[in-house]
C-alpha positions as MATLAB code, in Angstrom:
seq = 'MRKKMVAGNWKMNMTPSGAVKLAEELKPMVKNDDVDVVFCVPAIDIVPVVNEVKDTNIKVGAENMFYEEKGAYTGELSPEMLVDAGVSYVIIGHSERRQYFHETDEIINKKMRKAIEHKLLPILCCGESLEQRESGVTLEFIKKQIVNAFKYIPPEKVINCIIAYEPIWAIGTGRVATAEQAQEVCAAIRTNIRDIYGAVVAERIRILYGGSVNAGNANHIFSMPDIDGGLVGGASLKPEFAKIVHYDK';
ca = [
      95.743   59.116  140.876;
      95.927   55.782  139.083;
      94.610   52.915  141.198;
      97.168   50.182  141.792;
      96.577   46.741  140.285;
      98.008   43.379  141.276;
      97.266   40.641  138.750;
      98.309   37.033  139.153;
      99.303   35.031  136.077;
      98.842   31.385  137.037;
     100.291   30.162  133.732;
      99.845   26.376  133.173;
      99.249   25.548  136.824;
      96.261   24.452  138.918;
      93.628   21.863  138.101;
      90.033   23.086  138.507;
      89.758   21.627  142.008;
      93.144   23.075  142.979;
      92.196   26.442  141.504;
      89.021   26.614  143.579;
      90.957   25.696  146.709;
      93.563   28.417  146.054;
      90.920   31.042  145.279;
      89.025   30.106  148.422;
      92.198   30.482  150.477;
      93.222   33.800  148.936;
      89.936   35.682  148.664;
      89.677   36.799  152.316;
      93.386   37.671  152.287;
      93.344   39.982  149.262;
      90.587   42.362  150.307;
      91.965   45.816  149.626;
      89.841   48.703  148.386;
      92.954   50.536  147.208;
      94.093   47.798  144.806;
      92.408   46.075  141.859;
      93.014   42.331  142.234;
      92.899   39.999  139.222;
      93.401   36.236  138.955;
      94.431   35.329  135.383;
      93.820   31.598  135.271;
      94.063   28.705  132.793;
      91.033   28.331  130.535;
      89.742   25.197  132.239;
      89.760   27.008  135.602;
      87.837   30.113  134.515;
      84.279   29.016  135.293;
      84.986   27.449  138.708;
      87.156   30.398  139.787;
      84.571   32.948  138.602;
      81.992   31.137  140.722;
      84.326   30.953  143.723;
      85.170   34.674  143.775;
      81.656   35.939  143.042;
      80.676   38.910  145.234;
      84.306   39.616  146.176;
      86.735   42.320  145.028;
      88.532   39.805  142.785;
      88.162   39.914  138.997;
      89.074   37.000  136.746;
      91.256   37.234  133.662;
      92.102   34.801  130.876;
      95.670   34.048  129.863;
      94.972   34.153  126.144;
      92.239   34.402  123.490;
      91.830   34.149  119.731;
      91.020   37.078  117.460;
      88.083   35.527  115.573;
      84.463   35.382  116.707;
      83.882   31.692  115.960;
      84.787   28.990  113.480;
      87.086   26.072  112.758;
      89.869   27.021  115.169;
      90.208   23.884  117.246;
      91.424   24.514  120.764;
      90.981   28.289  120.712;
      88.703   30.487  122.823;
      86.765   33.435  121.421;
      86.266   36.718  123.269;
      82.520   36.047  123.413;
      83.192   32.773  125.235;
      85.346   34.573  127.794;
      82.805   37.337  128.387;
      79.979   34.841  128.813;
      82.102   32.890  131.331;
      82.552   36.022  133.460;
      86.038   37.113  132.407;
      86.959   40.797  132.754;
      90.621   40.886  131.651;
      92.792   38.997  129.182;
      96.579   38.780  128.965;
      97.796   39.464  125.438;
     101.305   39.168  124.030;
     103.014   37.471  126.953;
     106.620   36.654  126.104;
     105.880   32.940  126.431;
     103.144   33.254  123.809;
     105.531   35.171  121.559;
     108.386   32.711  122.096;
     106.732   29.296  122.210;
     103.678   29.931  120.023;
     105.288   32.378  117.597;
     102.770   35.178  118.110;
     103.760   38.150  115.983;
     103.067   41.838  116.554;
     100.342   41.572  113.908;
      98.594   38.729  115.750;
      98.860   40.605  119.039;
      97.312   43.714  117.474;
      94.396   41.640  116.153;
      93.850   40.209  119.627;
      94.014   43.660  121.212;
      91.379   45.047  118.858;
      89.074   42.061  119.256;
      89.338   42.099  123.063;
      88.489   45.810  123.167;
      85.583   45.278  120.756;
      84.083   42.860  123.300;
      84.834   45.147  126.254;
      87.484   42.843  127.649;
      90.338   44.788  129.237;
      93.636   43.682  127.699;
      96.787   43.344  129.767;
      99.360   43.873  127.021;
     102.777   42.422  127.810;
     106.026   43.780  126.457;
     109.646   43.184  127.342;
     113.158   42.555  126.120;
     115.543   39.605  126.217;
     118.840   39.685  128.098;
     120.675   39.954  124.774;
     118.617   42.989  123.785;
     119.197   44.672  127.149;
     122.938   44.081  126.946;
     122.949   45.433  123.376;
     121.331   48.677  124.560;
     118.211   48.372  122.391;
     115.632   47.874  125.178;
     113.719   51.141  124.767;
     113.749   51.001  120.975;
     112.509   47.393  120.968;
     109.710   48.013  123.468;
     108.575   51.138  121.632;
     108.133   48.979  118.526;
     106.065   46.467  120.519;
     103.845   49.239  121.908;
     103.340   51.046  118.601;
     102.449   47.821  116.779;
     100.131   46.531  119.509;
      98.026   49.724  119.559;
      97.654   50.206  115.778;
      94.134   51.250  114.724;
      92.962   51.556  118.356;
      91.395   54.967  119.176;
      92.397   56.915  122.313;
      89.107   56.457  124.147;
      89.607   52.687  123.967;
      93.206   52.834  125.177;
      92.636   54.593  128.502;
      91.379   51.466  130.271;
      93.968   49.111  128.790;
      96.781   47.798  130.964;
     100.419   47.504  129.878;
     102.715   45.081  131.680;
     106.459   45.516  131.297;
     108.074   42.127  131.795;
     111.781   41.854  131.013;
     112.102   38.321  129.667;
     115.370   37.819  131.527;
     113.562   38.368  134.866;
     110.580   36.019  134.377;
     110.835   32.952  136.582;
     114.596   33.311  136.895;
     114.766   34.888  140.326;
     116.540   37.816  138.682;
     114.714   41.086  139.160;
     115.177   44.396  137.426;
     115.962   47.015  140.013;
     113.092   49.366  140.784;
     115.033   52.069  138.984;
     115.502   49.913  135.860;
     111.812   49.053  135.854;
     110.874   52.699  136.340;
     113.070   53.794  133.437;
     111.296   51.462  131.021;
     107.788   52.104  132.388;
     108.393   55.858  132.075;
     109.518   55.311  128.477;
     106.353   53.308  127.794;
     104.249   56.172  129.168;
     106.150   58.545  126.884;
     105.393   56.236  123.934;
     101.686   56.385  124.778;
     101.899   60.184  125.158;
     103.503   60.465  121.724;
     100.696   58.429  120.153;
      97.645   59.498  122.145;
      98.522   62.611  124.121;
      99.039   63.500  127.770;
      95.553   62.669  129.095;
      95.654   59.054  127.935;
      99.272   58.655  129.017;
      98.518   59.841  132.536;
      95.506   57.552  132.924;
      96.754   54.275  131.456;
      98.130   51.839  134.031;
     101.555   50.276  133.580;
     102.499   47.214  135.623;
     105.860   45.597  136.242;
     106.256   41.836  136.027;
     109.275   39.638  136.544;
     109.863   37.883  139.875;
     107.769   40.357  141.881;
     107.481   39.131  145.473;
     106.424   40.296  148.931;
     109.937   41.527  149.651;
     110.366   43.847  146.672;
     106.783   44.884  145.800;
     106.645   47.991  147.987;
     109.826   49.480  146.541;
     108.893   48.646  142.945;
     105.314   49.910  143.261;
     106.514   53.176  144.797;
     108.049   54.226  141.482;
     106.045   57.052  139.838;
     105.276   55.233  136.583;
     104.667   51.741  138.009;
     101.026   51.112  138.875;
     101.290   47.590  140.266;
     102.449   44.191  139.162;
     101.765   41.176  136.985;
     102.831   38.403  139.337;
     103.857   34.918  138.243;
     105.018   32.254  140.695;
     104.135   34.214  143.817;
     100.474   34.404  142.699;
     100.106   30.694  143.491;
     101.020   31.170  147.147;
      99.651   32.989  150.203;
     102.527   35.425  149.561;
     100.310   36.935  146.851;
      98.213   38.557  149.585;
     101.295   40.306  150.937;
     101.932   41.765  147.486;
      98.334   43.027  147.351;
      98.968   44.671  150.751;
     102.421   45.842  149.639;
     102.296   49.089  151.638;
     101.402   47.548  154.987;
];
């Protein structure tokens, strides 16, 4: 059985003081031994949030990182910096990074390999645009994203990675893929991993769904056989996030 995960992606929200206040409010509400809970927070919030959730079931993730160890890369954060700050997870390849900051599959693969080298657990995002879905190329496009992201990464390093399927047309729009649509793509992703790494890795790797997940739809979505939880955007900034963590109550 794959343990469910609910990860919040705070995006560019919350000052450090606001982040501490939100974490303080949420931490007693998200206690659930059956679910891994992750707060992926802006870089400036990492240290205060790590301190706030110490000795709880909550892990902290970063929203991005660079693929070099150190150097003249003004404004970037290295994996070593994140590890030393107490980060456990890092989001890689979010559609907003691909779209607004022109991150290519090659860049994402470099980040994946560097995160794994430093024992950070990557949450790899993949997903199609509305135009791609309507053109019928969703599964082909996402397979390409998966294959390119995992290049040169050995199977024993893949098992603990997380993949988050986020249809771009359902992020922050209020539009949600049906549970069946999400399941179809997540099952295809698991097949992609099976084709590359075999059945054992495919059965163990966790695949999340992201895209307007909320307290009302989480239970149905998470009940799908190939969906192991959610990467939650807007709802992660509200008390509603706790209801998603306790989706089956």
